[in-house]
N, C-alpha and C positions, 0 to 999 in steps of 0.2 A: 669461547663463544658467548655472546651476550644472551641472557635469558630471554625466552619468548614471552613478551607481555600478554599475548593472547591466552596463554596457558595460566599465567600468574593471576590474571584478573578474573578467572571463572568464579572463584569463591568470593573475591572482593565484590564483584557485581551483585552477588546474591546477598551479601551482608548490607550493601548499600540499599538494595531494593527492600529488604525486610525492615531496615532501619526507617525507611520512608513510609512504608505502608502499614507498620505496626506501631502502636495498637490500631486496629481497623477503625477508621473514621468514615461514617457513612457518606457525609457530604464530600469528602475528599475523593472517595471512590466513584461517586456519581459524576463529579466534575471530570475526573480522569477518564471515566467511561465515555463521556461525550467527546472529549478530545481524541481518544483512541478510536472512536467510530470513524472520525474523519481522517485520521492519518493512515488508516489501513490495518490490515492484519499482521501477524507475526512475521510473515514472509517479507515485509517491507523493510529490508535492511540492506547492507552493502553488497550482498552477493546476488541479489535478484532484482529484476524489473520486469513487469509483465506489460507488454503492449498487445492487445488483442484486437485482431481485425477479422471481421466476418467476411466470408466469401460465398458467392453463389455459383451455381454450375448450370450447365445446360447440356443437351445432346448434340449441339453443333448443327443440327438440321432443322431447327425451327420446330413449331408445334405441329400436331396432326393436321393434315390438309383440310379437314372438314370443320375445324374449330374457327369460330368467328369471334374476334375480340371486339368488345364494345369499346368505342372511344371514351376516354376519360374526360369528363366535363370540367368546366371551370371551378365549380364548387368543390369537387373531389380533389382537384389539384391544390386549392386553397387550404382545405382541411389538412391534406397530407403535408403541405408546406408548414402550416401552423404546428402540427405535431413534431415535425423535424426541428423547427426553430425552438420549440419549447423544450425538447429533449436535449438539444445542444446547449441551450441556456442552463439547464439543470447541471449538465456535465461541467461547464465552465464555472458555474457557481460553486459546485462541490469541489472542484479542483482548486479554486482560489481559497475557499475556507480551509481545505486540507493543507494548503501551503502555509497559511498564517498559523494554523494549529500546530505545525511542526515546531515553531518558535514558542507557542504557548506551552507545549509539552516539555520542551527542553528547559525552558525557564522555571517551570514548576518543579522539575527534578533538581534543578540547581538550588532553588530557594526552599525546596521541600514544603512549599505552600502553593496551593492552586488558586489562582485569581485570574479567571478566564478573561473577564472584561478588561481588567487593568493591563494584563499582558497583551491582549489583542490590540488595545489602543497604543501600546508602546512599540509594537513590532509589525503592524499590518503592512507598512511600506516595505519592510524587508520580505514579508510573506508575498507581496505582490511581485517583487523581483524574483523570488524563487519560483513563483507561478509562471512568470515569463520565461525563465530558464527551462522549466519543465516543458512548456509549450514548444519551445524551440527544439528540444530533444525529441518531442513527439512528432513535430513536422519533419525532422530529419529521418526518423525511423519510417514514418508514413511514406515520405518520398522515396525512400530506399525500396519499400514494399512495391510501390507503383512501378519502379524501374524493373524490379524483379518480375512483376506481373505482366509486363508488356510482351515478353516472348510467349507466355502462355496464351495471351489474348490473341496475338498474331497467329500462333499455331492453331488455335481453335477456329479461326476463320477459314482454314483449309484453302489459302490462296494458291498454294502450289506445294508439291511434295518437297521441292528443294528448300522453299521458304520455310516449310514446317520443320525440316531437319535443322536448318540454321537457327530457328527460334529455340529448339530444344537445346542445342549446343550452347547458345548464348545463355539460356536459363541455368544449365549445369555449370557454366563457367562463373556466373555471378553468385550462385547459391553459397559457396564457401565464403565469399567476400561478405555477403550479407549476414551469415552466421557470426563472423568476426566482428562486424560493425554492431550487431545486436548485443553481443557479449560486452563490447566496449562501452556502448551507451548504457547497458545495465549497470556496469561498474561505476561509470560516471554518475548516474542518477543515485545509486546506492551510497557512494562516498559523499555526494552532495548532502544527502539526507542525514547521514549519521555523523559526519565529520565537519563538513562546511557550514551547516547550520549552527553548531556550537561556536565555530570560529566567528561567524557573522555576529553572534550575540556578544562574544567577548570583545571583538574589535570594532563593532558597530559599522560593518562595511557591507558591501554587496556580494553577489555570488562569485563573480569573477575575481574580485579582490580576495574573497575567502579561499578560492582555489589557488591563487598565487601564493597565499600564505601556507596552504597545506602541501603544495607540490614539492617544495624542498625536502620535506620530511618523507614523503613517499619515494623520492628519488634516492635519498641517502639511507633509508631503512626499508628497502623493499621487502626483506624477509619478514619483518615484523607485520607489515600489512598483508602479506600473503598468508601468514599463519592466522591473522584475524579473519581473512576470507574463509579459510577452510573451517576454522572453528565456528564462525558465525553461520556458515552453511548448515552445519549439523545441529546448531542450537536452533536455527529457524525450523528445521524439520521437526525437531523434538517439541518446540513451542507450538508448531501447527497441529501436531498430533494431540498434544495436551489440550489446546483450545477445542479441537474437534470432539475429543472424547467427552470433556466436561460439558460442552454445549449439548451434545447429544443426550447425555444423561439428564440434564436439566430441561431440555426440550421435551423429553419423554415424560418427565415429572409434571410438566405443565399440561400435558395432554389429559391428565386426570380431571382438573377442573374444566378445562376447555372442552374435553370430550362430552361432558354433561351438557354444556351449552350448544355443541354441535348436534347432540341428540334432541335437544329442545327445538333447534332449528329444523331438524328433520321431521319432527312431529308436526310442527306448524306448516311445513311444506306439504305434508301428506294429508292432513286432516283439517286444517283451518284455511289457509290462503297460500296459493303458490307464490305470488309476488312477495308477500310478507315473509314467507319461509326462505326464499332466495335471498332477500334483503338481510335477513338475520344471519344466514350462513356466511354471506359475504362479509358482514360486519365482524362476526366472530373470527373468521379466518384472517381478516386484516389486523384485528387486535392480537391474535395469536403470533402472526408474523412479526409485529412490532415487539412483542414480548420476547420472542426468540432473538431478534436483533439486539434488544437491550441486554440479554443474557450474554451474547457474543461480545458486546462491547465491555461488559463488566469482567468477563473471563480474560479478555485481552490485557487488562490493566497490568497485572503483575508480569505478564510476558513481555509486553512492550516496555515496561519500566526496566526490567532486567536487561533487555537487549540495548537500550539506549545507555544505561549506566555502563554497561560492558564496553560499548564502543568509546564512550568519553574517557573511561579509565584507561583503555589502551592508548588513545590519542595522547592523554596527559603523560603517560610513561614514555612514549616516543618523543614528544617534544613538551617539556615542562611549561614552556611559555604558552602552550595551547590548552593548558589544564582547565576545563570548564567546571569541574567538580572538586576543587582542592579541599573543601571542608569534609566532604563525604570520604575522599581518599584518605585524609588524615585520621578520620574517625575509625574507618575499618582497618587501616594499617596500625593504628595505635591500639585498637582492641586485640589485633593479632599479636603485636609485640608484648602487650601486657599479658596475654595468655601464655606466650612462650616463656616469659620471665617467671611466672608463677609455676610453670611446669619445671 
């Protein structure tokens, strides 16, 4: 039986990570933290994808009979529409930047040098293709959710008891299908991030061409990729716990200086000026939130670096032609061989 590369590369990925991040260089960590902020937390790997949809509910019978709802004027509608458009614009912009940063991050790991502007200029078109692919996946999942929600909406209308029963039956029938689709889309999105992006860099191709290059390896070595999924699942959990614990400790430590500033704001609010006190408290709170976000990004750097090296090392072992980190592989394997010879 062939060895499982997912198990073999656990230590190699750690060696590659420490070889890149040590000795600690402040500018390298800051740049990687900026990139890590956009590409997401440690859960953003091949075994997980999160699509979050908010939903509202009601009692099905309308509001109380004596409640009079004021009509919404044109100004309120314009303000609401502007807020929605602005929020959607931010989401789209963040998604595009995050897609390009995927290539910046992988290229930084390959070169062991972080040049954000240079790598951005070289790979923003590939990032745009990745963003379009992710949008298509999102649209597919969102459409599936709408289809699944139709029976619930129909049942909530109470059009008839028979109709309500058919709606519930239709919902229960589609629920397992949607679960399977969600898992499949999650795997596709995760594999695209950790495997197809390095292939796109290697072969200077698009997302679909990268998948056509990856798929033969998945089809011929399914056990290797299954082992990677299982191992990366637990690594993600461990990485998430590590990030959460370290972030919590550092966030509590930051409360010492910021607590003094909050106290000053409270005193200004109570004894000097209420507007000035509120403004000071809001400002301190915003700065504290930004500081915590910076801490999260910095803490994510070694976790994200390890997970990406791990995926690329596994991919290179499965198919040597797709090895995106040959120099790092030779270094860590050479160090291991030298250590065994000395022993």
